[in-house]
N, C-alpha and C positions, 0 to 999 in steps of 0.2 A: 661483383661486386652483394654485398653481404645485406639480407631487408633489415632493415631495422624494426627497434622493437617493439613500433604498436603492429608491423607487420608480421610477422613472426610471431605476436601472440594472435590474431587474429585467423592463420593459418594453425595452431596450432589449436582454438576454435573449432574453428569450423574441422583438422579431419577431427575431432574425440564429437561431433556432431554425427558425418559418418558412421564413426564407430558405434557409438550410440541409437543407431539407426540398425543398422546391419544385424545386430547384436538383434535387438526386438522384434526383426524379420525374421530374422533361424530359432530362436527361442518360441518365438507364433505358432512356427510352424515342427516343432517339434516336440521338447518339452511342455509349454505351454498350450499346447492343441486342443486337449480333452478342458479346459479350462475360460473358455471359449477369445482368451485370446485377438485383441481381432490384427492384421496386421499393417505396416503404414498403409500401406497403398490402397489396406477398406479403407482405413482411418478420410481418408483423403479423397477416396469418389466418397464416399460420404457426404464430406463438407462436398463436393464438389454439386453433387446429388438435389442438395441441400440448398444451397447457392446462398446468395445477400441479400434476395430478400426475407430470408425464414429468420439464418442469425443476427445482422445489423436492428432490428423493433428490438428483440429483444436484449442484443446485451447494447442498447445505447441504451436502453433507461437502464440500467443497473452499475454501466459505462456512469450519468445524470447523478443519480441516487450518491452509489463513492461520488461522485465530485462533493456536493454538495454535504455530503456526509466529516470525505476532510478535510473541506474551510470550517467547519462550526469548531469540530473534533483539533485541528491544528488554533484557530488562533485564540478558539479558550485558554489552548495551554500553554502555547508563547506569553496570550493577557497573565494568566496564571504567575509566568516560571516568573516574566518578572519584577510581579506583586512580591516571591521569594527576597529580592531584592530593592528596591526597594521599601517590605513593612519587614524586615527578616520574620519575626513573629509567628508571623503568620506561614512558615515552613512548614510548619509539623505538620497543622493540619491542609497543607495544600500534596504535599505526599501526601499522608495517609487519603484524601481524595485519591492519589495518582495509583495507589497503588493496590484500595479497591477498586476503581474498576478496569483494573488490570485481571484481580480476579476472581472477577463477575465473568460467571461461566451466559456464555452468549445464548449456547444454546439453549439455555434453560432459560435465560429473560424473555427471551425471540416471543412467544407467548406472551407474554402478560405487556411487557411494549406493547403486543400488535391490541391487546384488550385497554389498551391503555390509552391510548394515541387512535387506532380505530379503525374503518375502512379507508383507505384513502378514493380517494373522486377517481370517473377514469378516463387514462391518461395522465395522470400525476403522480411521480414517484411516490413509490410507497412510508410513509412514517416511517415505522420501523424500519425499515433501509436502512434508514440516513440515520438514525440513530443510533442503531450498533454499528453503521461508520463511522459515526467519530467513538464512540465509545472507545471504538477497537482501533484510532487510531494517538489514543490520547494520554494512552503512558509511556511511551516511548517520542515521543513528541517532551513532554515536560520533564522529562528525564534529558533527556539529550541539551537543551535548552539553558537546564537548570545548571548542566556540567560545562554547555560553553562559555555560560554568562561568570561561572566562576576561571574561567580558567583566561581574566586579562590579567598584566601584569602589572602590578604592585604599581609600577613606577609610575606611568599613564597615569592609571589614579589619581593617584599622588600629585598628578602635575596640572588635574581637571579641579582637583578638589584647592591647591592653594591658586588658582587662579579666579578663586569665587564658583566653583560651582558646585552642587548636593553632585545625590547619588543620583536624582534622576537625568544630572547636562553627562554623568561616568555612565549611567545606563546607557546615551542615547548613542553619547562619542568615541564611547571605548565599549563595554564591557557588546554591544548590540554587535558592532565589528569584528566582535574576536567568537563572538560564537555560532557565527554564522556558517562555518564550516557547520558546525552542532547541527545545528539548526534542522543543515541542509542532507544531513546525513539523517537523521531521523523522519526529513520530509519521503527524504528516498525511501525508507521501510515499512514508510504511514501508509503511501501508496499505497502497494499491494493489499494491508494488511484493509484497509477500508474499502478497497472492496470485495476481498475477503466476509468485510461485514455486511455487505451491501447484499451478497447471496446467500446469506444465512436470516437476512431478514427477511426476506422474500418466499422464502420457506414456508412463514406460520403467513402470507397474505392472500396463500392458498391459487392455487391458477393463474393469474395475472403475470402481463408481458412481462419477461425477463430471465436471464439465466435460470433462477426457479425450476421457470416451468420446462422449459428448453431440458430438463437433466431430470423433472423425475413425470414426463412426460417417457423420454426416451427408458428412461428404467420400467411402466407401464410397458411396452412395447416390448421389449428385455431386447435393446436397440444399441446393441452392445459398438458399432463403429462410433454411432450417434456418442451416447455417449461416452468415449474413447474421444468423438473428437472438440463435442461442447470444452470437455476439463482439459486441455495441451493448447486451446481457443482465450481462453481463462487463463493458461500461464503464461501465454504471451500475454493477450493483452498486457496485467501483470508488471508481466514485466518489461513492458515498452513504457512504465507509469514508473518503475526504479530506474531503466537507462536515464530516461526521460530528468528527475533528479539529479542523475550521477550528471547527469552534461551541462547543466542549471551549474550545478558544484564548481564547476574547472572553469569553466567561463566568471560566476560574481566571485567567488576565490581562489583566482588556479594558489595563492602561494600555498595551499594549504596542500595544496597535492608534490606541489615541491618549480610548477612554471614560476616564468618571474608576469607580476603584478600588470 
């Protein structure tokens, strides 16, 4: 019996991971030996030596900051994108605001935000990290939401209009439903972006609990294995956020994937 398409996809993905790990191991022992590239075994050993007690307090703080910024940024983006449909005259202003937020170099603005927001209390999330996480997701969600809202079928909008519904009724009953796949796709991209923004914001806040502190400590101690381990764990967290919204998208809007509703 031949494996299903999903099973074949998983097998291909697993084989790709194995090939990458073998290639990494081979290059670390040969061509990149002088570049101090650790082997996969060295990275795993570093994670096991440091343990949960070292990584979790730092990663949990960054995850909390990114979640708060993710909520703020996406709620603001979806609300403003909805105003584009309700008040079309605001479209140019809102889209320009989104483009400006995308063009601002967040690495350069982090020290400015840190001065404005100030030092957080002990154990509290960094306001700078939350602000940069918010800024990192705003543009993607605004654009995705606007495009999704405009994808609504004209005939469905006309039906609501014929029965006496205005723009607000069209938005609630037709356009938001049509925009769900686009919004969820935008959120899927925004999840890793919020985590990255939070890490960049932590760099401006000194050696407070967070992923940035782990990376700075590893850099200062020339601990290559820990630096690589932290980077890979960051990729894992960002990937889980991306995958989570992919699963939510399949459950909430299965029609967009060709599955039955």
